[in-house]
C-alpha positions as a Markdown table, in Angstrom:
| # | Residue | x | y | z |
|---|---|---|---|---|
| 1 | Unk | 0.0 | 0.0 | 0.0 |
| 2 | Unk | 1.4 | 3.4 | -1.0 |
| 3 | Unk | 2.2 | 5.7 | 2.0 |
| 4 | Unk | -0.2 | 8.6 | 2.4 |
| 5 | Unk | 1.4 | 12.0 | 1.6 |
| 6 | Unk | 0.2 | 14.8 | 3.9 |
| 7 | Unk | 1.0 | 18.5 | 3.5 |
| 8 | Unk | 0.6 | 19.9 | 7.0 |
| 9 | Unk | 0.1 | 23.7 | 6.8 |
| 10 | Unk | 0.6 | 26.0 | 9.8 |
| 11 | Unk | -1.2 | 29.3 | 9.1 |
| 12 | Unk | -2.4 | 32.3 | 10.9 |
| 13 | Unk | -1.6 | 36.0 | 11.6 |
| 14 | Unk | 1.8 | 37.5 | 11.8 |
| 15 | Unk | 3.6 | 37.1 | 15.2 |
| 16 | Unk | 1.3 | 34.3 | 16.3 |
| 17 | Unk | 4.0 | 31.6 | 16.6 |
| 18 | Unk | 3.6 | 29.8 | 13.3 |
| 19 | Unk | 7.4 | 29.4 | 12.8 |
| 20 | Unk | 8.0 | 28.0 | 16.3 |
| 21 | Unk | 5.3 | 25.4 | 15.9 |
| 22 | Unk | 6.5 | 24.4 | 12.4 |
| 23 | Unk | 10.0 | 23.9 | 13.7 |
| 24 | Unk | 8.8 | 21.8 | 16.6 |
| 25 | Unk | 6.7 | 19.6 | 14.3 |
| 26 | Unk | 9.5 | 19.3 | 11.7 |
| 27 | Unk | 11.9 | 18.1 | 14.3 |
| 28 | Unk | 9.3 | 15.6 | 15.6 |
| 29 | Unk | 8.5 | 14.2 | 12.2 |
| 30 | Unk | 12.1 | 14.6 | 10.8 |
| 31 | Unk | 10.9 | 16.5 | 7.8 |
| 32 | Unk | 11.3 | 19.8 | 5.8 |
| 33 | Unk | 9.6 | 23.1 | 6.0 |
| 34 | Unk | 8.3 | 25.0 | 2.9 |
| 35 | Unk | 7.8 | 28.8 | 3.5 |
| 36 | Unk | 4.7 | 30.3 | 2.0 |
| 37 | Unk | 5.6 | 33.8 | 3.4 |
| 38 | Unk | 6.0 | 35.8 | 0.2 |
| 39 | Unk | 8.4 | 38.3 | 1.8 |
| 40 | Unk | 10.8 | 35.7 | 3.1 |
| 41 | Unk | 11.6 | 34.6 | -0.5 |
| 42 | Unk | 13.9 | 37.7 | -0.9 |
| 43 | Unk | 17.5 | 37.7 | 0.2 |
| 44 | Unk | 17.7 | 41.4 | 0.7 |
| 45 | Unk | 14.7 | 41.6 | 3.1 |
| 46 | Unk | 15.9 | 40.5 | 6.5 |
| 47 | Unk | 15.2 | 42.9 | 9.4 |
| 48 | Unk | 11.5 | 43.3 | 8.5 |
| 49 | Unk | 10.5 | 39.7 | 7.6 |
| 50 | Unk | 11.0 | 37.6 | 10.7 |
| 51 | Unk | 12.9 | 34.9 | 8.9 |
| 52 | Unk | 14.2 | 31.8 | 10.8 |
| 53 | Unk | 17.6 | 32.3 | 12.4 |
| 54 | Unk | 20.7 | 30.8 | 10.9 |
| 55 | Unk | 20.7 | 28.3 | 13.7 |
| 56 | Unk | 17.1 | 27.3 | 12.8 |
| 57 | Unk | 17.9 | 27.0 | 9.1 |
| 58 | Unk | 20.7 | 24.6 | 10.0 |
| 59 | Unk | 18.6 | 22.5 | 12.3 |
| 60 | Unk | 15.7 | 22.0 | 9.8 |
| 61 | Unk | 15.8 | 22.1 | 5.9 |
| 62 | Unk | 13.8 | 25.1 | 4.8 |
| 63 | Unk | 12.7 | 25.9 | 1.3 |
| 64 | Unk | 11.8 | 29.3 | -0.3 |
| 65 | Unk | 13.8 | 31.3 | 2.3 |
| 66 | Unk | 16.3 | 33.6 | 0.6 |
| 67 | Unk | 15.5 | 31.9 | -2.6 |
| 68 | Unk | 15.2 | 35.0 | -4.8 |
| 69 | Unk | 16.6 | 38.5 | -5.3 |
| 70 | Unk | 14.3 | 41.5 | -5.1 |
| 71 | Unk | 15.0 | 42.2 | -8.8 |
| 72 | Unk | 13.5 | 38.9 | -9.8 |
| 73 | Unk | 9.8 | 38.7 | -10.7 |
| 74 | Unk | 8.3 | 35.9 | -8.6 |
| 75 | Unk | 4.6 | 36.0 | -8.3 |
| 76 | Unk | 2.1 | 33.6 | -6.8 |
| 77 | Unk | 1.8 | 31.6 | -10.0 |
| 78 | Unk | 5.5 | 31.1 | -10.2 |
| 79 | Unk | 5.5 | 30.0 | -6.5 |
| 80 | Unk | 2.7 | 27.5 | -7.2 |
| 81 | Unk | 4.7 | 25.9 | -10.1 |
| 82 | Unk | 8.0 | 25.8 | -8.2 |
| 83 | Unk | 6.6 | 24.7 | -4.9 |
| 84 | Unk | 4.5 | 21.9 | -6.3 |
| 85 | Unk | 7.5 | 20.5 | -8.2 |
| 86 | Unk | 9.6 | 20.6 | -5.0 |
| 87 | Unk | 6.8 | 19.1 | -2.9 |
| 88 | Unk | 6.5 | 16.1 | -5.3 |
| 89 | Unk | 10.2 | 15.5 | -5.0 |
| 90 | Unk | 10.3 | 15.8 | -1.2 |
| 91 | Unk | 7.4 | 13.3 | -0.9 |
| 92 | Unk | 9.7 | 10.7 | -2.3 |
| 93 | Unk | 11.7 | 11.0 | 1.0 |
| 94 | Unk | 9.0 | 12.0 | 3.5 |
| 95 | Unk | 5.4 | 11.0 | 4.3 |
| 96 | Unk | 4.7 | 14.4 | 5.8 |
| 97 | Unk | 5.8 | 17.9 | 4.8 |
| 98 | Unk | 5.2 | 21.2 | 6.6 |
| 99 | Unk | 4.2 | 24.4 | 4.9 |
| 100 | Unk | 4.1 | 27.6 | 7.0 |
| 101 | Unk | 3.1 | 31.1 | 6.2 |
| 102 | Unk | 0.6 | 33.9 | 6.5 |
| 103 | Unk | 0.3 | 34.8 | 2.8 |
| 104 | Unk | -3.2 | 33.4 | 2.2 |
| 105 | Unk | -3.1 | 33.5 | -1.6 |
| 106 | Unk | 0.2 | 31.6 | -1.7 |
| 107 | Unk | -1.2 | 28.9 | 0.6 |
| 108 | Unk | -4.3 | 28.6 | -1.5 |
| 109 | Unk | -2.2 | 28.2 | -4.7 |
| 110 | Unk | -0.7 | 25.1 | -3.2 |
| 111 | Unk | -3.8 | 23.7 | -1.6 |
| 112 | Unk | -6.1 | 24.0 | -4.5 |
| 113 | Unk | -4.7 | 26.1 | -7.4 |
| 114 | Unk | -5.4 | 29.6 | -8.5 |
| 115 | Unk | -8.5 | 31.1 | -9.9 |
| 116 | Unk | -8.3 | 31.9 | -13.6 |
| 117 | Unk | -8.4 | 35.7 | -14.0 |
| 118 | Unk | -9.3 | 37.6 | -17.2 |
| 119 | Unk | -6.5 | 38.8 | -19.5 |
| 120 | Unk | -5.8 | 42.5 | -19.0 |
| 121 | Unk | -5.3 | 44.9 | -21.9 |
| 122 | Unk | -1.7 | 46.2 | -21.6 |
| 123 | Unk | -3.0 | 49.8 | -22.3 |
| 124 | Unk | -5.2 | 49.6 | -19.2 |
| 125 | Unk | -2.4 | 48.3 | -17.1 |
| 126 | Unk | -0.1 | 51.2 | -18.2 |
| 127 | Unk | -2.8 | 53.7 | -17.5 |
| 128 | Unk | -3.3 | 52.4 | -14.0 |
| 129 | Unk | 0.4 | 52.5 | -13.3 |
| 130 | Unk | 0.5 | 56.1 | -14.5 |
| 131 | Unk | -2.4 | 57.0 | -12.2 |
| 132 | Unk | -0.7 | 55.5 | -9.2 |
| 133 | Unk | 2.5 | 57.3 | -10.0 |
| 134 | Unk | 0.6 | 60.6 | -10.3 |
| 135 | Unk | -2.0 | 60.3 | -7.5 |
| 136 | Unk | -0.8 | 57.6 | -5.2 |
| 137 | Unk | -2.8 | 54.6 | -3.9 |
| 138 | Unk | -5.6 | 56.3 | -2.0 |
| 139 | Unk | -7.9 | 56.9 | -4.9 |
| 140 | Unk | -7.6 | 53.2 | -5.8 |
| 141 | Unk | -8.3 | 52.1 | -2.3 |
| 142 | Unk | -11.5 | 54.3 | -2.4 |
| 143 | Unk | -12.5 | 52.8 | -5.7 |
| 144 | Unk | -11.8 | 49.2 | -4.4 |
| 145 | Unk | -13.8 | 49.9 | -1.2 |
| 146 | Unk | -16.8 | 51.1 | -3.3 |
| 147 | Unk | -16.7 | 48.4 | -5.9 |
| 148 | Unk | -15.5 | 45.3 | -4.0 |
| 149 | Unk | -15.8 | 45.8 | -0.2 |
| 150 | Unk | -15.2 | 42.0 | 0.2 |
| 151 | Unk | -11.7 | 42.1 | -1.3 |
| 152 | Unk | -11.0 | 45.5 | 0.2 |
| 153 | Unk | -11.4 | 44.0 | 3.7 |
| 154 | Unk | -9.1 | 41.1 | 2.9 |
| 155 | Unk | -6.2 | 42.7 | 0.9 |
| 156 | Unk | -3.0 | 44.1 | 2.3 |
| 157 | Unk | -3.8 | 47.8 | 1.7 |
| 158 | Unk | -0.1 | 48.7 | 1.8 |
| 159 | Unk | 0.5 | 46.4 | -1.2 |
| 160 | Unk | 0.2 | 48.5 | -4.5 |
| 161 | Unk | 0.6 | 45.4 | -6.7 |
| 162 | Unk | -2.4 | 43.6 | -5.2 |
| 163 | Unk | -4.5 | 46.8 | -5.2 |
| 164 | Unk | -3.7 | 47.6 | -8.9 |
| 165 | Unk | -4.4 | 44.0 | -9.9 |
| 166 | Unk | -7.9 | 44.2 | -8.4 |
| 167 | Unk | -8.7 | 47.5 | -10.1 |
| 168 | Unk | -7.5 | 46.1 | -13.4 |
| 169 | Unk | -10.0 | 43.3 | -13.2 |
| 170 | Unk | -12.8 | 45.5 | -11.9 |
| 171 | Unk | -12.3 | 48.0 | -14.7 |
| 172 | Unk | -11.9 | 45.3 | -17.4 |
| 173 | Unk | -15.0 | 43.2 | -16.4 |
| 174 | Unk | -17.3 | 45.4 | -14.4 |
| 175 | Unk | -17.3 | 42.6 | -11.8 |
| 176 | Unk | -15.8 | 42.6 | -8.3 |
| 177 | Unk | -12.3 | 41.1 | -8.1 |
| 178 | Unk | -13.5 | 38.8 | -5.3 |
| 179 | Unk | -16.1 | 37.2 | -7.6 |
| 180 | Unk | -13.3 | 35.5 | -9.4 |
| 181 | Unk | -12.1 | 33.8 | -6.2 |
| 182 | Unk | -13.2 | 30.3 | -5.2 |
| 183 | Unk | -13.9 | 28.9 | -8.6 |
| 184 | Unk | -10.8 | 26.9 | -9.2 |
| 185 | Unk | -10.0 | 23.8 | -7.2 |
| 186 | Unk | -7.4 | 21.6 | -8.7 |
| 187 | Unk | -6.9 | 18.1 | -7.2 |
| 188 | Unk | -3.5 | 17.5 | -5.6 |
| 189 | Unk | -1.6 | 14.3 | -5.2 |
| 190 | Unk | -1.4 | 14.8 | -1.4 |
| 191 | Unk | -3.8 | 15.4 | 1.4 |
| 192 | Unk | -4.0 | 18.8 | 3.1 |
| 193 | Unk | -4.1 | 19.1 | 6.8 |
| 194 | Unk | -4.4 | 22.7 | 8.0 |
| 195 | Unk | -3.7 | 24.1 | 11.4 |
| 196 | Unk | -4.5 | 27.7 | 12.3 |
| 197 | Unk | -2.8 | 29.3 | 15.2 |
| 198 | Unk | -5.3 | 30.6 | 17.7 |
| 199 | Unk | -4.0 | 33.4 | 19.9 |
| 200 | Unk | -5.9 | 35.8 | 22.2 |
| 201 | Unk | -6.3 | 39.1 | 20.2 |
| 202 | Unk | -4.8 | 41.2 | 23.0 |
| 203 | Unk | -1.8 | 38.9 | 23.3 |
| 204 | Unk | -1.4 | 38.9 | 19.5 |
| 205 | Unk | -1.3 | 42.7 | 19.3 |
| 206 | Unk | 1.3 | 42.8 | 22.1 |
| 207 | Unk | 3.4 | 40.3 | 20.2 |
| 208 | Unk | 3.2 | 42.4 | 17.0 |
| 209 | Unk | 4.3 | 45.6 | 18.8 |
| 210 | Unk | 7.1 | 43.7 | 20.5 |
| 211 | Unk | 8.3 | 42.1 | 17.3 |
| 212 | Unk | 8.3 | 45.5 | 15.5 |
| 213 | Unk | 10.4 | 47.0 | 18.2 |
| 214 | Unk | 12.9 | 44.1 | 17.8 |
| 215 | Unk | 13.0 | 44.6 | 14.1 |
| 216 | Unk | 13.8 | 48.2 | 14.5 |
| 217 | Unk | 16.6 | 47.3 | 17.0 |
| 218 | Unk | 17.9 | 44.8 | 14.4 |
| 219 | Unk | 18.3 | 47.6 | 11.8 |
| 220 | Unk | 15.0 | 47.8 | 9.9 |
| 221 | Unk | 15.4 | 51.6 | 9.2 |
| 222 | Unk | 19.0 | 51.1 | 8.0 |
| 223 | Unk | 18.0 | 48.2 | 5.8 |
| 224 | Unk | 15.2 | 50.1 | 4.2 |
| 225 | Unk | 17.5 | 53.1 | 3.6 |
| 226 | Unk | 20.0 | 50.8 | 1.7 |
| 227 | Unk | 17.1 | 49.7 | -0.5 |
| 228 | Unk | 15.9 | 53.2 | -1.5 |
| 229 | Unk | 17.4 | 52.9 | -5.0 |
| 230 | Unk | 15.1 | 49.9 | -5.5 |
| 231 | Unk | 12.0 | 51.1 | -3.7 |
| 232 | Unk | 9.7 | 50.9 | -6.7 |
| 233 | Unk | 10.3 | 47.1 | -7.2 |
| 234 | Unk | 7.2 | 45.0 | -6.6 |
| 235 | Unk | 9.1 | 43.0 | -3.8 |
| 236 | Unk | 9.4 | 46.2 | -1.8 |
| 237 | Unk | 5.8 | 47.3 | -2.0 |
| 238 | Unk | 5.1 | 45.7 | 1.3 |
| 239 | Unk | 4.3 | 46.3 | 5.0 |
| 240 | Unk | 7.3 | 47.5 | 7.0 |
| 241 | Unk | 9.1 | 48.9 | 4.0 |
| 242 | Unk | 6.7 | 51.3 | 2.4 |
| 243 | Unk | 6.2 | 53.2 | 5.7 |
| 244 | Unk | 9.9 | 53.7 | 6.2 |
| 245 | Unk | 10.4 | 54.8 | 2.6 |
| 246 | Unk | 7.8 | 57.5 | 3.5 |
| 247 | Unk | 9.9 | 58.4 | 6.5 |
| 248 | Unk | 13.0 | 58.9 | 4.3 |
| 249 | Unk | 10.9 | 61.0 | 1.9 |
| 250 | Unk | 10.0 | 63.3 | 4.8 |
| 251 | Unk | 6.4 | 62.3 | 5.0 |
| 252 | Unk | 6.5 | 61.2 | 8.6 |
| 253 | Unk | 8.6 | 61.8 | 11.8 |
| 254 | Unk | 10.3 | 58.7 | 13.2 |
| 255 | Unk | 7.9 | 58.4 | 16.1 |
| 256 | Unk | 4.9 | 58.6 | 13.7 |
| 257 | Unk | 6.5 | 56.1 | 11.4 |
| 258 | Unk | 6.9 | 53.6 | 14.2 |
| 259 | Unk | 3.3 | 54.1 | 15.2 |
| 260 | Unk | 2.2 | 53.4 | 11.6 |
| 261 | Unk | 4.4 | 50.3 | 11.5 |
| 262 | Unk | 2.7 | 48.8 | 14.5 |
| 263 | Unk | -0.8 | 49.9 | 13.5 |
| 264 | Unk | -0.5 | 48.6 | 10.0 |
| 265 | Unk | 1.0 | 45.3 | 11.3 |
| 266 | Unk | -2.0 | 44.9 | 13.5 |
| 267 | Unk | -4.4 | 45.7 | 10.7 |
| 268 | Unk | -2.6 | 43.2 | 8.5 |
| 269 | Unk | -3.0 | 40.5 | 11.2 |
| 270 | Unk | -6.7 | 41.2 | 11.3 |
| 271 | Unk | -7.0 | 40.7 | 7.5 |
| 272 | Unk | -5.0 | 37.5 | 7.7 |
| 273 | Unk | -7.4 | 36.2 | 10.2 |
| 274 | Unk | -10.4 | 37.2 | 8.1 |
| 275 | Unk | -8.9 | 35.3 | 5.1 |
| 276 | Unk | -8.1 | 32.1 | 7.0 |
| 277 | Unk | -11.2 | 32.0 | 9.1 |
| 278 | Unk | -13.3 | 31.6 | 5.9 |
| 279 | Unk | -11.6 | 28.2 | 5.3 |
| 280 | Unk | -13.7 | 25.5 | 7.1 |
| 281 | Unk | -10.9 | 23.0 | 6.7 |
| 282 | Unk | -8.6 | 24.8 | 9.1 |
| 283 | Unk | -8.4 | 23.4 | 12.6 |
| 284 | Unk | -7.8 | 26.3 | 15.0 |
| 285 | Unk | -5.5 | 25.3 | 17.9 |
| 286 | Unk | -3.4 | 26.9 | 20.6 |
| 287 | Unk | 0.1 | 25.4 | 20.2 |
| 288 | Unk | 0.9 | 26.2 | 23.9 |
| 289 | Unk | -2.0 | 24.2 | 25.1 |
| 290 | Unk | -2.8 | 21.7 | 22.4 |
| 291 | Unk | 0.5 | 20.0 | 21.5 |
| 292 | Unk | -0.7 | 16.5 | 22.4 |
| 293 | Unk | -3.9 | 17.1 | 20.5 |
| 294 | Unk | -2.0 | 18.3 | 17.5 |
| 295 | Unk | 0.2 | 15.3 | 17.4 |
| 296 | Unk | -2.7 | 12.9 | 17.9 |
| 297 | Unk | -4.7 | 14.5 | 15.0 |
| 298 | Unk | -1.7 | 14.4 | 12.7 |
| 299 | Unk | -0.9 | 10.8 | 13.5 |
| 300 | Unk | -4.6 | 9.9 | 13.1 |
| 301 | Unk | -4.6 | 11.5 | 9.7 |
| 302 | Unk | -1.4 | 9.5 | 8.7 |
| 303 | Unk | -2.9 | 6.2 | 9.8 |
| 304 | Unk | -6.5 | 6.7 | 8.4 |
């Protein structure tokens, strides 16, 4: 009888403890970790991305950590293709693999495939890029809020690439971007077992604030300053970087920048929770209280 292949996904909001649980489980099952955190792919992004430490990377094989340069285009479709190929290879050695991350779209791409979106006219795309350069992102956020409140409440509102993509589809089709979600479900040659990290909201927000302070101490402002020549790359249109680019452009004082970093991180965590809580297949557990239960459920899944 062929062994059952299980992809165990650890998901949830930023600073909830996903990486710690993934490491613990990877050590227990003697397996590898696949990162589905879209910011950890990039070698140049370190202080602001909470990557595993060098010691942790040596302890457990990790994939898609420092795998790309910020100058390389690597979108969710590219990740789906690359990660599925890797997963198929790793299942030749392991019965269980662990995927960890808070990027819901990247997780979905692996679990069930991506929705097929309409082809966008290059002229519309150019026009939208020009509008963003001239007027900034706020008019697009207002347009998205009006025409697709569902996606507006899910998307990372500090990510211009995602906002522009949604507006492209809305203007092309006259339909909400969110209406194209949930249509594709491609069968996978493995079983998905999904664990969501459940953390008290107050504790989560304290963790987020503490982590941001640690990132600043580790040189986040200095790292962003070194990346100013590349600030318009897609990889840098992300939380923790766009705010500090604004600081160096003179938009904010440092104290205000730090307040925005913490506030936007908390808002991002809320959107992550909104995304993952819509998936009925996710089992929400507290890793500090439910370790034995987690192991029991995984082993039951393996032996069913």
